[in-house]
C-alpha positions as CSV (number, residue, x, y, z in Angstrom):
1,X,-38.3,162.5,71.8
2,X,-37.1,166.0,72.4
3,X,-34.9,167.5,75.2
4,X,-37.8,169.3,76.6
5,X,-40.0,166.2,76.5
6,X,-37.6,164.1,78.4
7,X,-37.1,166.8,81.1
8,X,-41.0,167.2,81.4
9,X,-41.3,163.3,81.7
10,X,-38.8,162.9,84.6
11,X,-40.3,166.2,86.3
12,X,-43.8,164.4,86.3
13,X,-42.6,161.1,87.3
14,X,-39.9,161.9,90.0
15,X,-40.1,165.5,91.2
16,X,-36.8,166.9,91.8
17,X,-34.8,169.8,92.8
18,X,-32.2,169.7,89.7
19,X,-32.0,172.4,87.2
20,X,-32.7,172.1,83.4
21,X,-29.1,172.6,82.7
22,X,-28.2,169.6,84.9
23,X,-30.6,167.4,83.2
24,X,-29.6,168.6,79.8
25,X,-26.0,167.7,80.8
26,X,-27.1,164.1,81.7
27,X,-28.8,163.8,78.4
28,X,-25.9,164.9,76.8
29,X,-23.6,162.3,78.4
30,X,-26.2,159.6,77.5
31,X,-26.4,160.4,73.9
32,X,-22.6,160.8,73.7
33,X,-22.3,157.4,75.1
34,X,-24.8,156.0,72.7
35,X,-23.3,157.7,69.7
36,X,-19.7,156.5,70.7
37,X,-20.6,153.0,71.8
38,X,-23.4,152.1,69.6
39,X,-24.1,154.2,66.6
40,X,-20.5,154.9,65.4
41,X,-19.7,151.2,65.5
42,X,-22.8,150.2,63.5
43,X,-22.5,152.1,60.2
44,X,-23.1,150.8,56.8
45,X,-19.8,149.9,55.1
46,X,-19.2,148.0,52.0
47,X,-16.7,145.1,52.5
48,X,-13.6,144.7,50.3
49,X,-13.8,142.3,47.7
50,X,-12.7,138.9,49.0
51,X,-9.0,137.9,48.0
52,X,-10.4,134.3,47.2
53,X,-12.4,133.1,44.0
54,X,-16.2,133.0,44.4
55,X,-17.0,129.4,45.3
56,X,-20.4,129.5,43.7
57,X,-19.1,130.6,40.4
58,X,-19.8,133.7,38.6
59,X,-23.5,133.7,39.0
60,X,-23.4,135.1,42.4
61,X,-21.9,138.0,44.2
62,X,-20.6,137.3,47.7
63,X,-19.3,140.9,48.0
64,X,-22.8,142.6,47.8
65,X,-24.6,143.5,51.3
66,X,-28.3,142.8,51.2
67,X,-30.5,145.6,52.5
68,X,-31.2,146.0,56.2
69,X,-34.1,144.1,57.3
70,X,-37.0,146.4,58.3
71,X,-37.5,147.0,61.9
72,X,-40.6,145.5,64.0
73,X,-42.6,148.6,63.1
74,X,-41.8,148.6,59.4
75,X,-39.3,151.5,59.5
76,X,-35.7,151.0,58.0
77,X,-33.0,153.1,59.9
78,X,-30.4,154.2,57.2
79,X,-28.0,155.7,59.6
80,X,-27.4,158.8,57.4
81,X,-28.5,161.0,60.2
82,X,-25.4,160.1,62.4
83,X,-22.6,160.8,59.9
84,X,-21.5,164.0,61.8
85,X,-19.8,163.7,65.1
86,X,-21.9,164.2,68.2
87,X,-21.3,167.5,69.7
88,X,-23.4,167.3,72.9
89,X,-25.9,169.6,74.5
90,X,-25.6,172.4,76.9
91,X,-27.7,174.7,78.8
92,X,-28.3,176.9,75.7
93,X,-29.3,173.9,73.4
94,X,-33.0,174.4,72.3
95,X,-35.6,172.5,73.9
96,X,-36.9,171.2,70.8
97,X,-33.6,169.3,69.8
98,X,-34.4,165.7,69.0
99,X,-32.4,163.2,71.0
100,X,-30.5,160.4,69.3
101,X,-32.7,157.3,70.1
102,X,-35.8,157.1,68.1
103,X,-39.3,155.9,68.9
104,X,-40.3,153.3,70.2
105,X,-37.1,153.1,72.5
106,X,-36.7,156.7,73.3
107,X,-39.3,157.3,76.2
108,X,-38.3,154.5,78.3
109,X,-34.4,154.8,77.8
110,X,-34.4,158.6,78.6
111,X,-36.9,158.7,81.5
112,X,-34.9,155.6,83.0
113,X,-31.7,157.2,82.6
114,X,-32.8,160.6,84.2
115,X,-34.4,158.6,87.1
116,X,-31.0,156.8,87.6
117,X,-29.3,160.3,87.9
118,X,-32.0,161.9,90.0
119,X,-31.8,158.7,92.4
120,X,-28.0,158.6,92.4
121,X,-27.8,162.4,93.3
122,X,-30.4,162.0,96.0
123,X,-28.4,159.0,97.5
124,X,-31.8,157.0,97.1
125,X,-30.0,153.6,96.7
126,X,-33.2,151.3,96.7
127,X,-34.8,153.6,94.0
128,X,-31.3,153.8,92.1
129,X,-30.9,150.0,91.8
130,X,-34.5,149.6,90.4
131,X,-33.9,152.6,88.0
132,X,-30.7,151.1,86.8
133,X,-32.3,147.9,86.0
134,X,-34.9,149.6,84.0
135,X,-32.4,151.7,82.2
136,X,-30.1,148.6,81.3
137,X,-33.2,146.7,80.0
138,X,-34.0,149.7,77.7
139,X,-30.6,150.2,76.7
140,X,-30.2,146.6,75.7
141,X,-33.3,146.6,73.7
142,X,-32.3,149.6,71.5
143,X,-28.6,148.1,71.2
144,X,-30.2,144.8,70.0
145,X,-32.4,146.7,67.5
146,X,-29.2,148.5,66.2
147,X,-27.3,145.1,66.0
148,X,-30.0,143.5,64.1
149,X,-30.3,146.4,61.6
150,X,-26.6,147.5,61.1
151,X,-23.5,145.9,60.2
152,X,-20.5,146.6,62.2
153,X,-18.3,149.5,61.0
154,X,-14.9,148.8,59.5
155,X,-13.7,146.2,57.2
156,X,-13.7,143.5,59.8
157,X,-10.9,141.2,60.8
158,X,-10.9,137.5,61.2
159,X,-8.1,135.9,63.1
160,X,-7.5,132.1,63.0
């Protein structure tokens, strides 16, 4: 989904008085949060070799990482598209810029978030509560997909 598609969707679903720049800023905040809290923490990393001998003998390799399982739609996300730091969007950002969350999670997530921001700004708290519930459900579905497909970034620490 692009910036223009997200803004067009919210303008159709919930007509509002807010400028394109404000909506782009909201989308930037959301993508920054997704990048920092979800995507950066879920990069492919190779674990270090274990400091103990392989209990299964020399025929197996406990240090290899199996490939990621395919997504429900058959696609495999490689994570290569998020190696650079997320710089955010501003009013000058092209409307054809792709947002971070891919199909099939994008439409529900971005429109729900924009509804949350519009309802919050309008002080329509009944609508806000409903929009937050929709947004949290969409965000959790996307987070679950990333958690199923990616390993945690970093070497991992186990404390006993």
